[in-house]
Wavefront OBJ file of the C-alpha trace (Angstrom):
o trace
v 34.583 -14.454 -37.930
v 33.016 -16.144 -40.952
v 30.389 -14.428 -43.092
v 27.752 -16.933 -41.926
v 28.640 -16.268 -38.284
v 28.361 -12.515 -38.858
v 24.925 -12.987 -40.430
v 23.633 -15.073 -37.515
v 24.983 -12.624 -34.931
v 23.472 -9.675 -36.805
v 20.035 -11.217 -37.412
v 19.631 -12.670 -33.906
v 21.291 -9.802 -31.989
v 18.134 -8.989 -30.025
v 16.897 -12.524 -29.389
v 16.006 -13.241 -25.743
v 16.504 -16.996 -26.006
v 19.977 -18.537 -26.171
v 20.649 -20.098 -29.561
v 23.471 -22.269 -30.810
v 24.173 -23.090 -34.453
v 26.718 -25.454 -35.992
v 27.676 -24.699 -39.557
v 28.687 -27.140 -42.296
v 32.367 -26.427 -41.598
v 32.056 -27.212 -37.860
v 31.930 -23.579 -36.706
v 29.702 -23.159 -33.640
v 27.893 -19.835 -33.268
v 26.229 -18.823 -29.991
v 23.801 -15.920 -29.789
v 21.485 -14.687 -27.077
v 21.920 -14.737 -23.315
v 23.084 -17.884 -21.519
v 23.538 -21.428 -22.773
v 21.281 -23.144 -25.254
v 20.026 -26.688 -24.592
v 20.029 -27.454 -28.293
v 21.994 -26.801 -31.454
v 20.682 -26.200 -34.978
v 22.966 -27.896 -37.485
v 23.182 -26.585 -41.057
v 24.617 -29.257 -43.359
v 25.433 -26.979 -46.297
v 25.825 -23.339 -47.281
v 22.955 -23.794 -49.754
v 20.407 -24.643 -47.062
v 21.784 -21.845 -44.860
v 21.237 -19.325 -47.675
v 17.783 -20.682 -48.504
v 16.517 -20.556 -44.920
v 18.034 -17.158 -44.091
v 16.727 -15.693 -47.355
v 13.171 -16.760 -46.483
v 13.031 -17.723 -42.783
v 9.575 -19.211 -42.419
v 8.512 -22.129 -40.211
v 7.498 -23.975 -43.400
v 10.957 -23.646 -44.998
v 12.642 -24.633 -41.750
v 10.340 -27.657 -41.414
v 10.932 -28.744 -44.997
v 14.702 -28.552 -44.534
v 14.406 -30.528 -41.291
v 12.318 -33.271 -42.905
v 14.730 -33.429 -45.863
v 17.662 -33.885 -43.449
v 19.315 -30.647 -44.569
v 19.286 -29.353 -40.998
v 19.142 -31.112 -37.643
v 18.196 -30.150 -34.133
v 20.418 -31.796 -31.556
v 19.610 -31.670 -27.856
v 16.452 -30.596 -26.055
v 13.675 -30.415 -28.636
v 11.348 -28.631 -26.174
v 13.923 -25.854 -25.729
v 14.121 -25.619 -29.518
v 10.336 -25.289 -29.779
v 10.291 -22.493 -27.186
v 13.076 -20.729 -29.062
v 11.160 -21.096 -32.341
v 8.238 -19.236 -30.781
v 10.533 -16.365 -29.725
v 12.180 -16.283 -33.158
v 8.792 -16.029 -34.914
v 8.156 -12.797 -33.005
v 11.626 -11.386 -33.656
v 11.621 -8.023 -35.433
v 14.754 -7.512 -37.525
v 15.333 -3.893 -38.612
v 15.328 -3.200 -42.355
v 19.000 -2.158 -42.390
v 19.994 -5.408 -40.703
v 17.954 -7.442 -43.202
v 19.533 -5.643 -46.154
v 23.052 -6.182 -44.771
v 22.316 -9.862 -44.086
v 20.955 -10.393 -47.613
v 24.067 -8.776 -49.079
v 26.263 -11.038 -46.938
v 24.305 -14.124 -48.055
v 25.728 -13.597 -51.535
v 29.192 -14.345 -50.072
v 28.246 -17.550 -48.222
l 1 2 3 4 5 6 7 8 9 10 11 12 13 14 15 16 17 18 19 20 21 22 23 24 25 26 27 28 29 30 31 32 33 34 35 36 37 38 39 40 41 42 43 44 45 46 47 48 49 50 51 52 53 54 55 56 57 58 59 60 61 62 63 64 65 66 67 68 69 70 71 72 73 74 75 76 77 78 79 80 81 82 83 84 85 86 87 88 89 90 91 92 93 94 95 96 97 98 99 100 101 102 103 104 105
């Protein structure tokens, strides 16, 4: 398991919506129950670090507009997932561990 995969699994461990990510190296990471109708594509480790360090809708939107990330598949599913993610509560210990791991991505 890559460091980036471990971070995604840790941060989104309690998400109720199925999510799928494709990393810059082609690794596909699935989290949540069931199958996702979309995939979030990170084109570089830099954008991955930037978004996970400060995961706001604004930063995500800026990266999307800049072409640093893509959403492939059902955009409506992605929008529903975004709503669930905004309400996700990540425990402090998990956030600290994820931030430490981001230094190795």
